[in-house]
C-alpha positions in Angstrom: -59.4 181.0 45.7 -57.7 179.6 49.0 -60.6 178.8 52.0 -60.3 182.2 54.0 -62.2 184.4 55.3 -59.5 187.6 56.1 -61.8 190.2 57.2 -65.2 191.1 58.2 -67.0 194.6 57.9 -69.8 196.0 59.1 -71.0 199.1 57.6 -72.0 201.4 60.6 -74.4 203.9 61.1 -71.9 206.4 63.6 -68.3 205.2 63.4 -67.9 206.6 67.0 -70.6 204.5 68.6 -69.8 201.4 67.2 -66.3 201.6 68.4 -67.4 202.4 71.7 -69.7 199.2 71.9 -67.1 197.1 70.5 -63.6 198.1 72.3 -64.8 200.1 75.4 -67.9 197.9 76.0 -66.7 194.1 74.7 -63.1 194.6 74.9 -62.5 193.8 70.9 -58.3 194.9 70.8 -57.7 197.6 68.3 -55.0 200.7 67.5 -57.3 202.5 65.5 -59.5 205.6 66.1 -62.0 207.3 64.0 -59.9 209.4 62.8 -58.7 207.1 59.9 -62.5 206.7 58.7 -62.2 203.1 59.5 -61.4 200.2 62.7 -59.5 197.3 62.5 -59.8 194.7 65.6 -57.5 192.4 66.1 -59.5 189.1 66.9 -58.7 185.4 66.4 -58.6 184.5 62.9 -60.8 186.4 60.8 -60.0 190.4 61.5 -63.5 192.5 62.5 -63.9 196.3 60.7 -66.1 199.1 61.4 -66.6 201.4 58.2 -69.2 204.2 58.0 -72.0 202.6 56.3 -72.8 205.6 53.3 -69.0 205.0 52.4 -69.3 201.3 52.3 -72.4 201.7 49.5 -70.6 203.7 47.8 -67.2 201.4 47.3 -69.8 198.5 46.4 -71.7 200.1 44.3 -75.3 202.9 43.7 -77.5 200.1 43.4 -77.1 199.6 47.3 -77.4 202.5 48.1 -80.7 202.1 50.1 -79.9 201.5 53.9 -81.1 197.2 54.7 -83.5 196.8 57.0 -84.4 193.7 59.5 -82.5 190.8 59.4 -80.1 190.2 56.8 -79.8 186.4 57.2 -76.4 186.7 58.3 -75.2 185.7 62.3 -71.6 186.6 63.4 -71.2 184.4 66.1 -68.6 184.0 69.5 -68.2 180.6 70.7 -67.4 180.5 74.4 -65.2 178.1 76.5 -67.6 177.8 79.1 -71.2 177.5 79.2 -72.1 180.1 81.6 -70.2 182.6 79.5 -72.8 182.9 76.9 -74.9 184.5 80.2 -71.9 186.6 80.7 -71.2 188.0 77.1 -75.0 188.7 76.8 -74.8 190.7 79.3 -71.9 192.4 78.7 -73.8 193.3 74.8 -76.4 194.5 76.6 -74.0 197.2 79.2 -72.5 198.0 76.2 -75.5 199.4 74.5 -76.7 196.7 73.0 -80.0 194.4 72.5 -80.1 191.3 73.7 -82.8 189.1 70.9 -82.8 186.2 72.7 -81.3 185.0 76.1 -79.2 181.8 76.9 -81.5 178.8 75.7 -80.6 175.1 75.0 -80.0 175.5 71.3 -81.7 172.1 69.2 -77.8 171.2 68.5 -77.7 170.4 71.9 -75.4 173.0 73.2 -76.2 176.6 74.7 -76.9 180.1 72.8 -78.0 183.5 72.9 -78.3 186.8 70.4 -77.6 190.0 71.1 -77.6 193.0 68.3 -74.8 195.6 68.2 -76.2 199.5 67.9 -76.3 198.8 64.0 -78.4 195.9 64.6 -75.9 193.1 63.7 -76.8 190.3 65.0 -74.3 188.4 67.1 -75.0 184.5 68.0 -73.6 183.4 71.6 -72.6 179.9 71.4 -71.4 177.1 74.0 -70.6 173.3 73.1 -70.8 172.6 69.5 -67.0 172.6 68.7 -63.9 173.1 71.6 -62.2 176.0 71.1 -58.3 176.1 70.4 -55.2 177.8 72.3 -55.1 180.5 70.4 -59.3 181.3 70.3 -59.8 179.4 66.9 -62.7 176.7 66.2 -61.8 172.8 65.9 -64.0 172.1 63.7 -63.6 168.5 62.3 
């Protein structure tokens, strides 16, 4: 297997609400709409997709029919180029309908980090200072 993550798909309760949050609220670019039943966003590197949760569990299998509850042990990360952008992205997420879970603070690893949840409870970390960001938006991890 080649070491690559091509797509991260989030199972969502309301496709229109999630499209509005990510496209209109956070500014993620897409040419897809809810009529297609799935949304794909163009992002640097890995792509992000939204898919109705009930259909996703049907695809994966009957053992996963129960909706998840609480923190699932996974965060999605958005690294920023400037320290002040951590606060800016957290505020943007709140205006878009997300919930700030932890405001910007100094992380144990020395940078600045904060957390928000999207309307379906998916947790995002906003971080600055861990790794440089290349011109194309990808992280430069040595």
